[in-house]
N, C-alpha and C positions, 0 to 999 in steps of 0.2 A: 397394810398401811396402819400406822399407829393412830391412836385416838386423836392426837392433835396434828398429825402430819397433813391431814386433809386441808386445813385452812391456815396453818401458821405462816404460809407465804403471804397471806393477806395482812397488810400492816395493822389494820384495826383489830382483827381477831388475834393475831400474834401478840399484840401489845396487851390485850386483855388476858390471854392465857399465860403470858410470861411477862408480868409487869416488872419494871425496874425495881430493884430492892428499895429504893427511896419512895416508891409509890405504894407498896404493899399495904401500909396502914392508912393511906389517904382514902377519903370517902369518894367513891365512884358515882353513886346514885343515892338520892334521898327522896323519901316519900313521907306521907303522913304516918305510915306504919313503922318507919324507922329508916335506917340507912344500910348501905352495902359498901364495904371497903373493897379495894381492888383485889386483895388476897381472897376474900370471900367470893367475889365475882368470878375469879379464875377457878377456884375450887368448885363452885356451883355449876359453872358452865361445863367443866370437865365431867362432873357427875351426870348432868343432863345428856351430854354427848355420849357418854358411856351407856346410859340407859337406852337412848335412841338406837344406838348400834346393836347392843347386846340383846335387848328385850324386844324392841319394836322392829328390828330388822332394817333400819334406815341405812342407806348407803349414800356416798357422795353423789350429788346431783338430784337426789329425791327432793320433793317439795313437802313441807310440813306446814299445815295451816294452824294459826293460833287465834282462838276466840276467847281471850282472857281480858279481864279488866286491867287498866293501867296499874301496874304494881311491880314490886321488886321481883316477884315470881315470874312475871311476864318478861322482864329484862333477862333473867337467868335462862328462860326458855329460848329467847331470841339468840343469845350468845351461844347457848348449848347447841342449837340447831346449826348455827354457822360453824361451830367447832367440829361438828360431825360431818361437815362438808355439804350439808343440805342447804336449801333455800327456805326461808320462812315467808309465809304468806299471811299478812295481817288481815284479820277480819274484825269488823266493828263489834265489840262486845255488846250483846243484847240489841244489835241492829235489826233492821227489818228482815224477817225470815226469808222473804222472796229474794231479796238482794243477796243475802248470805248463801242461799242455795244456788243462785245463778253463778256466783263467784266460785263456789266449790265445784260446780259442774264444769265450769270453764277451765279451772286450774288443775283439777284432778290430783289433789294432794295424796301422798301415800299414807299420811297420818294427820289426824285432827286433834289438837290439844284444846279442849274447851272447859270452861268453868262449869261447876255443877248448875249454876243459875242458867247459863246458856243452854246446857243440855236439857234441863227440866222444862225450859220454855220451848224446846224443839227448834231453837234458832239455828243450831249448828249440828245438823244430823246427817249431812250428806247432800248429794246432788238434787234429790227430790224431797219435797215435804212429805212427812209421814201422813198416811191417811188412816182413818179409823175404819174398822170393818163394818159393813152394813150400811 
């Protein structure tokens, strides 16, 4: 299956991956950090989807959890996950660890994409909180 074949039947993902020529230079998303044009969104989503498939072993139907702050990078991750044919599971960035662990245990994602802050705070480490020895 080609990189984009998994989800191009979905109207939203297909429109993002293959924007009409008149949309390519239009702004798709804006944040305090900048903006993302439709052409950049399409290219970024394809790159994320390729990495997910080739490096992380994600296949259509897998679940990928996202523990990222609201950002343009999070948008690229969401669309890249969908382009790979997977489902994205949103987690509240820097949310209560017990809640995040419970969600991860319930959902059982194949992969977790977390910010360095979330990882350092041990908020998004898997189904059970880490315990210290002794």
